[in-house]
TIRO-2110 file (N, C-alpha, C; in Angstrom, 1 decimal):
// TIRO-2110
26.8, -1.1, 5.5, N, 1, A
25.3, -0.4, 5.7, CA, 1, A
25.1, -2.0, 4.5, C, 1, A
24.1, -2.5, 5.2, N, 2, A
23.1, -3.3, 4.3, CA, 2, A
22.8, -2.9, 2.6, C, 2, A
22.8, -3.7, 1.5, N, 3, A
22.0, -3.9, 0.6, CA, 3, A
20.7, -4.8, 0.9, C, 3, A
19.5, -3.4, 0.7, N, 4, A
18.1, -4.7, 0.4, CA, 4, A
17.1, -4.3, -0.5, C, 4, A
16.3, -5.9, -1.2, N, 5, A
16.0, -5.4, -1.8, CA, 5, A
14.4, -5.6, -1.2, C, 5, A
13.3, -4.6, -2.1, N, 6, A
12.4, -4.6, -1.3, CA, 6, A
11.4, -4.7, -2.2, C, 6, A
10.2, -5.9, -1.2, N, 7, A
9.8, -7.2, -2.6, CA, 7, A
7.4, -4.8, -1.7, C, 7, A
6.9, -4.9, -2.8, N, 8, A
6.0, -4.3, -2.9, CA, 8, A
4.6, -4.2, -3.5, C, 8, A
3.3, -4.1, -3.0, N, 9, A
2.4, -4.4, -3.0, CA, 9, A
1.7, -5.1, -2.1, C, 9, A
-0.3, -4.9, -2.9, N, 10, A
-1.1, -5.6, -2.0, CA, 10, A
-0.8, -5.8, -0.6, C, 10, A
-1.6, -5.9, 0.5, N, 11, A
-1.8, -7.5, 1.1, CA, 11, A
-1.9, -8.5, 0.5, C, 11, A
-1.9, -9.1, 0.7, N, 12, A
-2.3, -10.5, 0.1, CA, 12, A
-1.9, -10.5, -1.4, C, 12, A
-0.7, -9.3, -2.1, N, 13, A
-0.3, -10.5, -3.3, CA, 13, A
1.2, -11.5, -3.3, C, 13, A
1.6, -11.4, -2.4, N, 14, A
2.3, -12.9, -2.0, CA, 14, A
3.9, -12.6, -1.9, C, 14, A
4.4, -10.5, -1.2, N, 15, A
5.1, -10.6, -0.7, CA, 15, A
6.2, -11.4, 0.1, C, 15, A
5.3, -11.8, 0.7, N, 16, A
5.7, -13.0, 1.9, CA, 16, A
6.0, -13.9, 1.2, C, 16, A
4.6, -14.7, 0.6, N, 17, A
6.0, -16.0, -0.1, CA, 17, A
6.8, -16.6, -0.8, C, 17, A
7.3, -14.8, -1.5, N, 18, A
8.2, -14.4, -2.4, CA, 18, A
9.8, -14.6, -1.1, C, 18, A
9.7, -13.5, -1.0, N, 19, A
10.2, -13.7, 0.5, CA, 19, A
11.4, -14.5, 1.4, C, 19, A
9.9, -15.7, 1.3, N, 20, A
10.4, -17.2, 2.1, CA, 20, A
11.2, -17.3, 1.1, C, 20, A
10.6, -17.1, 0.2, N, 21, A
11.1, -18.1, -0.9, CA, 21, A
12.6, -17.6, -1.4, C, 21, A
12.8, -16.7, -1.2, N, 22, A
14.1, -15.9, -1.4, CA, 22, A
14.9, -16.1, -0.4, C, 22, A
14.6, -15.9, 1.0, N, 23, A
15.7, -16.4, 2.0, CA, 23, A
16.2, -18.0, 1.7, C, 23, A
16.2, -19.1, 1.6, N, 24, A
16.7, -19.6, 0.8, CA, 24, A
17.4, -20.4, 0.1, C, 24, A
17.9, -19.0, -0.6, N, 25, A
19.1, -18.7, -1.5, CA, 25, A
20.8, -18.2, -0.3, C, 25, A
21.7, -19.1, -0.1, N, 26, A
22.4, -18.5, 0.2, CA, 26, A
22.7, -16.5, 0.4, C, 26, A
22.8, -15.8, 1.0, N, 27, A
23.1, -14.5, 1.3, CA, 27, A
22.5, -14.0, 1.3, C, 27, A
20.5, -14.8, 1.5, N, 28, A
19.7, -13.5, 0.9, CA, 28, A
19.3, -13.6, 2.5, C, 28, A
18.6, -12.7, 3.2, N, 29, A
17.5, -12.9, 4.3, CA, 29, A
16.4, -12.4, 4.3, C, 29, A
15.3, -12.9, 4.7, N, 30, A
13.8, -12.3, 4.6, CA, 30, A
13.6, -11.1, 5.5, C, 30, A
13.5, -10.0, 5.8, N, 31, A
12.7, -9.3, 6.8, CA, 31, A
11.5, -8.9, 7.1, C, 31, A
10.4, -9.3, 6.9, N, 32, A
9.0, -8.4, 7.0, CA, 32, A
8.3, -8.5, 8.2, C, 32, A
8.2, -7.2, 7.8, N, 33, A
7.7, -6.8, 9.0, CA, 33, A
6.8, -6.9, 10.0, C, 33, A
5.4, -7.5, 8.9, N, 34, A
4.2, -8.1, 9.9, CA, 34, A
4.4, -9.6, 10.7, C, 34, A
5.9, -10.5, 10.4, N, 35, A
6.5, -10.9, 11.4, CA, 35, A
7.3, -10.9, 12.4, C, 35, A
8.1, -9.6, 12.0, N, 36, A
8.4, -9.3, 14.0, CA, 36, A
6.4, -8.5, 14.4, C, 36, A
6.2, -7.6, 14.1, N, 37, A
4.6, -7.3, 14.7, CA, 37, A
4.1, -8.8, 15.0, C, 37, A
3.7, -9.9, 14.4, N, 38, A
3.2, -11.0, 15.2, CA, 38, A
4.0, -12.0, 16.1, C, 38, A
5.0, -11.6, 16.1, N, 39, A
6.5, -12.1, 16.4, CA, 39, A
6.4, -11.6, 18.6, C, 39, A
5.4, -10.5, 18.2, N, 40, A
5.5, -9.6, 20.2, CA, 40, A
5.1, -10.3, 20.8, C, 40, A
5.3, -10.8, 22.4, N, 41, A
4.4, -11.4, 22.6, CA, 41, A
3.6, -11.0, 23.9, C, 41, A
2.4, -11.5, 24.5, N, 42, A
2.3, -10.4, 25.4, CA, 42, A
2.6, -10.3, 26.6, C, 42, A
2.9, -8.7, 27.2, N, 43, A
4.2, -9.5, 28.0, CA, 43, A
5.8, -8.5, 28.3, C, 43, A
5.8, -8.4, 26.4, N, 44, A
6.1, -7.7, 25.6, CA, 44, A
5.6, -6.1, 26.0, C, 44, A
6.5, -4.9, 26.3, N, 45, A
5.8, -3.0, 26.9, CA, 45, A
4.8, -2.7, 24.9, C, 45, A
5.7, -3.9, 24.1, N, 46, A
5.2, -2.9, 23.0, CA, 46, A
3.6, -4.1, 22.5, C, 46, A
3.8, -5.2, 22.5, N, 47, A
2.4, -6.2, 22.5, CA, 47, A
1.5, -5.0, 22.8, C, 47, A
0.4, -4.5, 23.4, N, 48, A
-1.3, -3.9, 22.6, CA, 48, A
-1.1, -2.8, 21.9, C, 48, A
0.3, -2.1, 22.3, N, 49, A
1.0, -0.9, 21.6, CA, 49, A
0.3, -0.8, 20.0, C, 49, A
1.2, -2.1, 19.0, N, 50, A
1.0, -1.7, 18.3, CA, 50, A
-0.3, -3.1, 17.5, C, 50, A
0.0, -3.8, 18.6, N, 51, A
-1.4, -4.5, 18.0, CA, 51, A
-2.9, -3.8, 18.0, C, 51, A
-3.1, -3.1, 19.4, N, 52, A
-4.0, -1.8, 18.4, CA, 52, A
-4.2, -1.4, 17.1, C, 52, A
-3.0, -1.2, 16.3, N, 53, A
-3.1, -0.6, 15.3, CA, 53, A
-3.6, -1.5, 13.9, C, 53, A
-2.5, -2.6, 14.3, N, 54, A
-3.0, -4.0, 13.1, CA, 54, A
-4.3, -4.0, 12.9, C, 54, A
-5.1, -4.6, 14.4, N, 55, A
-5.8, -5.3, 14.4, CA, 55, A
-7.2, -4.0, 13.6, C, 55, A
-6.8, -2.3, 13.3, N, 56, A
-7.6, -1.9, 12.7, CA, 56, A
-7.2, -1.6, 11.3, C, 56, A
-6.4, -2.4, 10.6, N, 57, A
-5.6, -2.1, 10.5, CA, 57, A
-5.1, -1.0, 9.5, C, 57, A
-4.7, -0.4, 10.6, N, 58, A
-4.0, 1.1, 10.5, CA, 58, A
-2.4, 1.0, 10.6, C, 58, A
-1.6, 1.6, 10.4, N, 59, A
-0.1, 1.6, 10.3, CA, 59, A
0.3, 2.3, 11.9, C, 59, A
1.3, 1.0, 12.4, N, 60, A
2.3, 1.6, 13.3, CA, 60, A
3.3, 2.8, 13.7, C, 60, A
4.0, 3.5, 13.7, N, 61, A
3.6, 4.7, 14.0, CA, 61, A
5.3, 4.2, 13.2, C, 61, A
6.0, 5.7, 13.0, N, 62, A
7.0, 4.9, 12.0, CA, 62, A
8.6, 4.8, 13.0, C, 62, A
8.5, 5.3, 13.4, N, 63, A
9.6, 5.5, 15.0, CA, 63, A
9.8, 4.4, 15.7, C, 63, A
8.2, 3.9, 16.4, N, 64, A
8.3, 2.9, 15.9, CA, 64, A
8.5, 1.3, 16.0, C, 64, A
8.2, 1.7, 14.2, N, 65, A
8.6, 0.4, 13.2, CA, 65, A
10.2, 0.3, 12.5, C, 65, A
11.2, 1.5, 12.4, N, 66, A
11.9, 1.3, 12.2, CA, 66, A
12.7, 0.9, 13.8, C, 66, A
12.7, 1.7, 15.1, N, 67, A
13.4, 0.6, 16.3, CA, 67, A
13.2, -0.4, 16.0, C, 67, A
11.8, -0.7, 15.5, N, 68, A
12.0, -3.0, 15.9, CA, 68, A
12.4, -3.6, 14.6, C, 68, A
12.9, -2.9, 13.5, N, 69, A
13.3, -3.4, 12.3, CA, 69, A
15.1, -3.1, 12.0, C, 69, A
15.2, -2.3, 13.0, N, 70, A
17.1, -1.7, 13.6, CA, 70, A
17.2, -3.4, 14.5, C, 70, A
16.2, -3.4, 14.9, N, 71, A
16.5, -4.4, 16.8, CA, 71, A
16.7, -6.1, 15.7, C, 71, A
16.1, -6.2, 14.7, N, 72, A
15.3, -7.8, 14.5, CA, 72, A
17.2, -7.4, 13.8, C, 72, A
17.4, -6.5, 12.7, N, 73, A
18.7, -7.1, 11.9, CA, 73, A
19.7, -7.3, 13.4, C, 73, A
20.4, -7.0, 14.2, N, 74, A
21.3, -6.2, 14.9, CA, 74, A
20.9, -8.0, 15.4, C, 74, A
20.0, -9.0, 16.3, N, 75, A
19.6, -9.8, 17.1, CA, 75, A
20.0, -10.4, 15.7, C, 75, A
20.1, -10.7, 14.8, N, 76, A
20.1, -11.7, 13.9, CA, 76, A
21.2, -12.0, 13.3, C, 76, A
21.8, -10.7, 13.2, N, 77, A
23.3, -11.4, 13.0, CA, 77, A
24.0, -11.3, 11.4, C, 77, A
23.3, -10.8, 10.8, N, 78, A
23.6, -10.0, 9.1, CA, 78, A
24.4, -10.0, 8.9, C, 78, A
24.9, -10.5, 8.2, N, 79, A
26.4, -10.1, 7.1, CA, 79, A
26.8, -9.3, 6.6, C, 79, A
27.0, -8.0, 6.6, N, 80, A
26.7, -7.8, 6.0, CA, 80, A
27.0, -7.0, 4.7, C, 80, A
28.2, -8.3, 3.9, N, 81, A
27.5, -8.7, 2.8, CA, 81, A
26.2, -9.0, 1.5, C, 81, A
25.7, -9.9, 3.2, N, 82, A
24.8, -10.9, 2.1, CA, 82, A
23.2, -9.7, 2.2, C, 82, A
22.0, -10.3, 1.7, N, 83, A
21.5, -8.1, 1.2, CA, 83, A
19.9, -8.9, 2.0, C, 83, A
18.9, -8.5, 2.3, N, 84, A
18.0, -8.2, 3.1, CA, 84, A
16.4, -8.3, 2.4, C, 84, A
16.0, -8.6, 2.0, N, 85, A
14.3, -9.4, 1.4, CA, 85, A
14.0, -8.3, 2.3, C, 85, A
13.2, -7.3, 1.5, N, 86, A
11.7, -6.7, 3.2, CA, 86, A
11.0, -6.5, 2.7, C, 86, A
10.4, -7.1, 3.3, N, 87, A
8.6, -6.8, 2.8, CA, 87, A
7.6, -6.1, 4.5, C, 87, A
7.2, -5.2, 3.9, N, 88, A
6.3, -4.5, 4.5, CA, 88, A
6.4, -2.8, 5.3, C, 88, A
7.9, -3.0, 5.3, N, 89, A
8.5, -1.5, 4.6, CA, 89, A
9.0, -0.8, 3.2, C, 89, A
9.8, 0.3, 3.5, N, 90, A
8.2, 1.1, 4.4, CA, 90, A
7.1, 1.4, 3.6, C, 90, A
6.0, 1.8, 4.3, N, 91, A
4.9, 2.2, 4.0, CA, 91, A
4.1, 3.9, 3.5, C, 91, A
5.1, 4.2, 3.5, N, 92, A
5.0, 5.9, 3.6, CA, 92, A
6.6, 6.7, 3.2, C, 92, A
6.2, 8.5, 3.3, N, 93, A
7.4, 8.8, 3.2, CA, 93, A
8.8, 8.6, 4.1, C, 93, A
8.0, 9.4, 4.9, N, 94, A
9.1, 8.7, 6.3, CA, 94, A
10.0, 7.6, 6.1, C, 94, A
9.4, 6.8, 6.5, N, 95, A
9.4, 5.3, 6.6, CA, 95, A
10.1, 5.3, 5.2, C, 95, A
10.2, 5.8, 4.7, N, 96, A
10.9, 5.9, 3.2, CA, 96, A
13.1, 6.8, 3.6, C, 96, A
12.8, 7.4, 4.2, N, 97, A
13.7, 7.6, 5.0, CA, 97, A
13.9, 7.3, 5.8, C, 97, A
13.6, 7.1, 6.8, N, 98, A
14.4, 6.5, 8.4, CA, 98, A
15.1, 4.6, 7.2, C, 98, A
14.3, 4.3, 6.5, N, 99, A
15.4, 2.9, 6.0, CA, 99, A
15.9, 3.2, 5.5, C, 99, A
16.2, 4.7, 4.6, N, 100, A
17.5, 4.7, 3.6, CA, 100, A
19.0, 5.2, 4.5, C, 100, A
18.3, 5.4, 5.8, N, 101, A
19.3, 5.3, 7.0, CA, 101, A
20.1, 4.1, 7.0, C, 101, A
19.0, 3.3, 7.8, N, 102, A
19.7, 1.6, 7.9, CA, 102, A
19.8, 1.0, 6.9, C, 102, A
19.9, 1.0, 5.5, N, 103, A
20.3, 0.5, 3.8, CA, 103, A
20.0, 0.9, 2.7, C, 103, A
21.4, -0.1, 2.1, N, 104, A
21.0, 0.9, 0.5, CA, 104, A
20.1, -0.1, -0.3, C, 104, A
18.8, 0.8, -0.5, N, 105, A
18.1, -0.2, -1.7, CA, 105, A
18.5, -0.1, -3.1, C, 105, A
18.7, -1.5, -3.7, N, 106, A
19.2, -1.6, -5.2, CA, 106, A
18.1, -2.2, -5.8, C, 106, A
17.1, -2.5, -5.3, N, 107, A
16.6, -3.5, -6.2, CA, 107, A
14.5, -3.8, -5.7, C, 107, A
13.6, -3.1, -6.8, N, 108, A
12.0, -3.5, -6.2, CA, 108, A
11.6, -4.4, -6.9, C, 108, A
10.9, -4.7, -6.4, N, 109, A
10.0, -5.7, -7.0, CA, 109, A
8.7, -4.9, -6.3, C, 109, A
7.8, -4.9, -7.8, N, 110, A
6.7, -4.3, -7.6, CA, 110, A
5.3, -5.3, -7.6, C, 110, A
5.5, -6.4, -6.9, N, 111, A
4.3, -7.1, -7.2, CA, 111, A
2.5, -7.2, -6.8, C, 111, A
2.4, -7.1, -8.3, N, 112, A
0.6, -6.5, -9.5, CA, 112, A
0.0, -7.5, -9.2, C, 112, A
-1.2, -7.4, -9.1, N, 113, A
-2.3, -7.9, -8.9, CA, 113, A
-3.6, -6.7, -9.2, C, 113, A
-3.8, -7.4, -10.2, N, 114, A
-4.8, -6.3, -11.0, CA, 114, A
-6.2, -6.4, -10.1, C, 114, A
-6.4, -8.2, -10.0, N, 115, A
-7.9, -7.9, -9.4, CA, 115, A
-8.0, -8.3, -7.7, C, 115, A
-8.1, -7.4, -7.4, N, 116, A
-9.0, -6.8, -5.7, CA, 116, A
-9.0, -8.3, -4.8, C, 116, A
-10.4, -8.7, -5.9, N, 117, A
-10.9, -9.3, -5.3, CA, 117, A
-9.6, -11.1, -5.1, C, 117, A
-9.2, -11.2, -5.7, N, 118, A
-7.7, -12.1, -4.9, CA, 118, A
-7.5, -11.7, -4.0, C, 118, A
-6.8, -10.7, -3.5, N, 119, A
-6.0, -9.8, -3.3, CA, 119, A
-6.8, -10.9, -1.9, C, 119, A
-8.3, -10.1, -1.7, N, 120, A
-9.0, -10.2, -0.4, CA, 120, A
-9.6, -12.1, -0.7, C, 120, A
-9.4, -12.4, -1.2, N, 121, A
-10.0, -13.9, -1.1, CA, 121, A
-8.1, -14.6, -0.3, C, 121, A
-6.9, -14.5, -1.0, N, 122, A
-5.7, -14.8, 0.3, CA, 122, A
-5.8, -14.2, 1.4, C, 122, A
-6.5, -12.5, 1.9, N, 123, A
-5.9, -12.3, 3.1, CA, 123, A
-7.1, -12.8, 3.6, C, 123, A
-8.4, -13.3, 3.1, N, 124, A
-9.4, -14.4, 4.4, CA, 124, A
-9.3, -15.4, 3.7, C, 124, A
-7.9, -16.3, 3.4, N, 125, A
-7.9, -17.6, 4.0, CA, 125, A
-6.6, -17.5, 4.7, C, 125, A
-5.8, -16.5, 5.0, N, 126, A
-4.8, -17.0, 5.7, CA, 126, A
-5.1, -16.6, 7.0, C, 126, A
-5.7, -15.5, 7.6, N, 127, A
-6.5, -15.3, 8.4, CA, 127, A
-7.4, -16.5, 9.0, C, 127, A
-7.8, -17.2, 8.2, N, 128, A
-8.5, -18.5, 8.9, CA, 128, A
-7.3, -19.4, 8.9, C, 128, A
-6.0, -19.3, 8.8, N, 129, A
-5.0, -21.2, 8.6, CA, 129, A
-3.7, -20.1, 8.9, C, 129, A
-3.9, -19.4, 9.5, N, 130, A
-2.9, -18.4, 10.0, CA, 130, A
-2.4, -17.7, 11.2, C, 130, A
-3.8, -16.9, 11.5, N, 131, A
-4.1, -16.7, 13.0, CA, 131, A
-3.9, -14.9, 12.4, C, 131, A
-4.3, -14.9, 11.3, N, 132, A
-4.4, -13.1, 11.8, CA, 132, A
-5.1, -12.1, 11.3, C, 132, A
-5.6, -12.0, 12.8, N, 133, A
-6.6, -10.9, 12.9, CA, 133, A
-6.6, -10.0, 12.8, C, 133, A
-5.3, -9.4, 11.7, N, 134, A
-4.9, -8.1, 10.7, CA, 134, A
-6.3, -8.6, 9.0, C, 134, A
-6.5, -9.6, 8.8, N, 135, A
-6.8, -10.2, 8.0, CA, 135, A
-8.6, -11.0, 8.5, C, 135, A
-8.6, -10.2, 9.4, N, 136, A
-9.9, -11.1, 9.5, CA, 136, A
-10.8, -10.4, 8.6, C, 136, A
-12.1, -9.3, 8.9, N, 137, A
-12.9, -8.2, 8.8, CA, 137, A
-12.5, -7.1, 7.1, C, 137, A
-14.2, -7.7, 6.6, N, 138, A
-14.1, -7.1, 6.2, CA, 138, A
-13.5, -5.4, 5.3, C, 138, A
-14.1, -5.0, 6.7, N, 139, A
-14.1, -3.7, 7.0, CA, 139, A
-12.1, -3.5, 7.2, C, 139, A
-11.6, -4.3, 8.3, N, 140, A
-10.0, -4.1, 8.2, CA, 140, A
-9.4, -3.8, 6.7, C, 140, A
-9.6, -4.6, 5.6, N, 141, A
-9.1, -5.6, 4.7, CA, 141, A
-9.2, -4.2, 4.2, C, 141, A
-10.3, -3.7, 3.8, N, 142, A
-11.0, -2.4, 2.8, CA, 142, A
-10.3, -1.5, 3.0, C, 142, A
-9.8, -1.1, 4.7, N, 143, A
-8.6, 0.1, 5.1, CA, 143, A
-7.4, -0.2, 5.2, C, 143, A
-7.0, -1.3, 5.7, N, 144, A
-5.6, -1.7, 4.6, CA, 144, A
-5.1, -2.1, 3.1, C, 144, A
-6.5, -2.4, 2.3, N, 145, A
-5.8, -2.2, -0.1, CA, 145, A
-5.9, -0.7, -0.1, C, 145, A
-6.9, 0.6, 1.4, N, 146, A
-6.9, 2.2, 0.7, CA, 146, A
-5.7, 2.4, 1.4, C, 146, A
-5.2, 2.1, 2.3, N, 147, A
-4.0, 2.7, 3.3, CA, 147, A
-2.7, 2.8, 2.2, C, 147, A
-3.0, 0.8, 1.6, N, 148, A
-1.7, 0.4, 0.5, CA, 148, A
-1.9, 1.7, -0.6, C, 148, A
-3.4, 1.5, -1.3, N, 149, A
-3.4, 2.5, -2.3, CA, 149, A
-2.2, 4.1, -1.9, C, 149, A
-3.5, 4.8, -1.6, N, 150, A
-2.6, 6.4, -1.2, CA, 150, A
-1.0, 6.5, -0.4, C, 150, A
-0.7, 5.4, 0.7, N, 151, A
0.3, 5.7, 1.4, CA, 151, A
1.4, 5.1, 0.8, C, 151, A
1.6, 3.2, 0.9, N, 152, A
2.3, 2.7, 1.0, CA, 152, A
2.6, 2.7, -1.0, C, 152, A
1.6, 2.8, -1.9, N, 153, A
2.3, 3.0, -3.1, CA, 153, A
3.4, 4.1, -3.8, C, 153, A
3.0, 4.9, -2.8, N, 154, A
3.2, 6.5, -3.5, CA, 154, A
4.6, 6.1, -3.7, C, 154, A
5.1, 4.8, -1.9, N, 155, A
6.7, 5.0, -2.0, CA, 155, A
7.4, 4.6, -2.6, C, 155, A
7.4, 4.0, -3.7, N, 156, A
8.0, 4.2, -4.5, CA, 156, A
8.9, 4.5, -5.6, C, 156, A
7.8, 5.8, -5.4, N, 157, A
8.1, 6.8, -6.4, CA, 157, A
10.0, 7.8, -5.6, C, 157, A
10.4, 7.7, -4.4, N, 158, A
11.5, 7.8, -4.1, CA, 158, A
11.9, 7.3, -4.4, C, 158, A
12.3, 6.4, -5.3, N, 159, A
13.7, 5.8, -5.6, CA, 159, A
13.7, 5.8, -6.5, C, 159, A
14.8, 5.3, -7.4, N, 160, A
14.8, 5.9, -9.3, CA, 160, A
14.1, 4.6, -9.6, C, 160, A
13.8, 5.0, -11.0, N, 161, A
13.1, 3.7, -12.2, CA, 161, A
13.3, 2.6, -11.5, C, 161, A
15.1, 2.7, -12.1, N, 162, A
16.2, 1.7, -12.8, CA, 162, A
15.8, 1.3, -12.1, C, 162, A
15.1, 1.2, -11.0, N, 163, A
15.8, 0.3, -9.5, CA, 163, A
14.1, -1.2, -9.8, C, 163, A
13.8, 0.0, -10.6, N, 164, A
11.8, -1.2, -10.5, CA, 164, A
11.9, -2.5, -10.9, C, 164, A
11.5, -3.4, -10.9, N, 165, A
10.8, -4.0, -11.9, CA, 165, A
9.2, -4.7, -11.0, C, 165, A
8.1, -4.6, -12.5, N, 166, A
7.1, -5.0, -12.0, CA, 166, A
6.8, -7.1, -12.2, C, 166, A
6.6, -7.1, -11.3, N, 167, A
5.7, -8.3, -11.1, CA, 167, A
4.3, -9.0, -11.0, C, 167, A
4.4, -9.6, -12.6, N, 168, A
2.8, -9.5, -12.1, CA, 168, A
2.7, -11.6, -11.5, C, 168, A
1.7, -10.6, -10.3, N, 169, A
1.8, -11.6, -8.9, CA, 169, A
0.3, -12.4, -9.5, C, 169, A
-0.7, -12.0, -10.0, N, 170, A
-1.6, -13.4, -9.4, CA, 170, A
-1.6, -15.2, -10.9, C, 170, A
-0.3, -15.0, -10.6, N, 171, A
-0.2, -16.6, -11.8, CA, 171, A
0.8, -16.9, -10.8, C, 171, A
0.7, -18.9, -10.6, N, 172, A
1.1, -19.3, -10.5, CA, 172, A
2.8, -18.7, -9.5, C, 172, A
2.3, -19.1, -8.0, N, 173, A
3.5, -19.2, -7.2, CA, 173, A
5.5, -18.6, -8.1, C, 173, A
5.3, -20.2, -8.7, N, 174, A
6.3, -20.9, -9.5, CA, 174, A
6.9, -19.3, -10.3, C, 174, A
6.3, -18.8, -11.2, N, 175, A
6.3, -18.5, -12.5, CA, 175, A
6.2, -17.0, -11.5, C, 175, A
5.8, -16.2, -11.3, N, 176, A
5.7, -15.1, -10.0, CA, 176, A
7.2, -15.3, -9.4, C, 176, A
8.1, -16.1, -8.8, N, 177, A
9.2, -16.7, -8.2, CA, 177, A
10.4, -16.8, -9.4, C, 177, A
9.9, -17.7, -10.6, N, 178, A
11.4, -17.4, -11.8, CA, 178, A
10.5, -15.8, -12.9, C, 178, A
10.2, -15.7, -12.9, N, 179, A
10.5, -13.8, -13.1, CA, 179, A
11.4, -13.0, -11.8, C, 179, A
11.2, -13.5, -10.6, N, 180, A
11.9, -12.6, -10.4, CA, 180, A
13.7, -13.1, -10.3, C, 180, A
13.6, -13.8, -10.3, N, 181, A
15.3, -14.9, -10.2, CA, 181, A
15.3, -13.7, -11.7, C, 181, A
15.2, -14.4, -12.9, N, 182, A
15.5, -14.0, -13.6, CA, 182, A
15.3, -12.0, -13.7, C, 182, A
15.2, -11.7, -13.4, N, 183, A
15.4, -10.5, -13.2, CA, 183, A
16.7, -9.4, -12.1, C, 183, A
17.1, -10.6, -10.2, N, 184, A
17.8, -10.7, -10.2, CA, 184, A
19.5, -11.3, -11.4, C, 184, A
19.2, -11.6, -12.3, N, 185, A
19.7, -12.1, -12.8, CA, 185, A
20.8, -11.4, -14.6, C, 185, A
20.1, -10.3, -13.8, N, 186, A
20.4, -8.9, -15.2, CA, 186, A
21.0, -8.2, -13.8, C, 186, A
20.8, -8.8, -12.9, N, 187, A
21.9, -7.3, -11.8, CA, 187, A
23.2, -7.7, -11.7, C, 187, A
24.5, -6.8, -12.1, N, 188, A
25.2, -6.9, -11.9, CA, 188, A
25.8, -7.0, -10.5, C, 188, A
26.2, -6.3, -9.6, N, 189, A
26.0, -6.6, -8.2, CA, 189, A
25.5, -7.6, -7.5, C, 189, A
24.6, -8.7, -7.9, N, 190, A
24.2, -9.8, -6.6, CA, 190, A
24.8, -10.7, -7.8, C, 190, A
25.8, -11.6, -6.7, N, 191, A
26.1, -12.8, -6.5, CA, 191, A
25.7, -13.9, -6.3, C, 191, A
25.8, -15.0, -6.8, N, 192, A
24.9, -16.4, -6.1, CA, 192, A
26.1, -17.4, -5.9, C, 192, A
26.5, -17.4, -4.6, N, 193, A
27.1, -18.5, -4.2, CA, 193, A
27.1, -19.9, -4.9, C, 193, A
END
């Protein structure tokens, strides 16, 4: 079973950015459910189903999410000794239980942004620059933020508080990364080659 680091935070809080930075480290593998969903191509039998949920700002059904996640991990052939840096799941308690069957969560970073206007601006910017239809409308953005507050944020409580580190995510990207690296450096079970 892989060990995993979870990145939690509002949509637009910088989870993907920090995951990509950590992915550059030896032995770290960023797995972003959003990228897995966006990697589905028209013609794939799951494409229309997944995109119908995403365009409305709704969560993709739990079992489908976890099946796609497991397939992705298997296809990438990630060594068991390496760490998964997961962003985008779990989004609810059912996904917590399903993820716990696939990975041992050893650390959680909650990227906190106290000004929702900042994440809304970030989401609108990436809707234009990254062709993200899930970030394109004010109604969908508001719905995604509400889903995070009502469902996803409570997932953190399913894990021991001792593995949680809160990171102030409305500071510059480098400073967020430095805070994450400082927390990782204090962990005894993570070795940097």
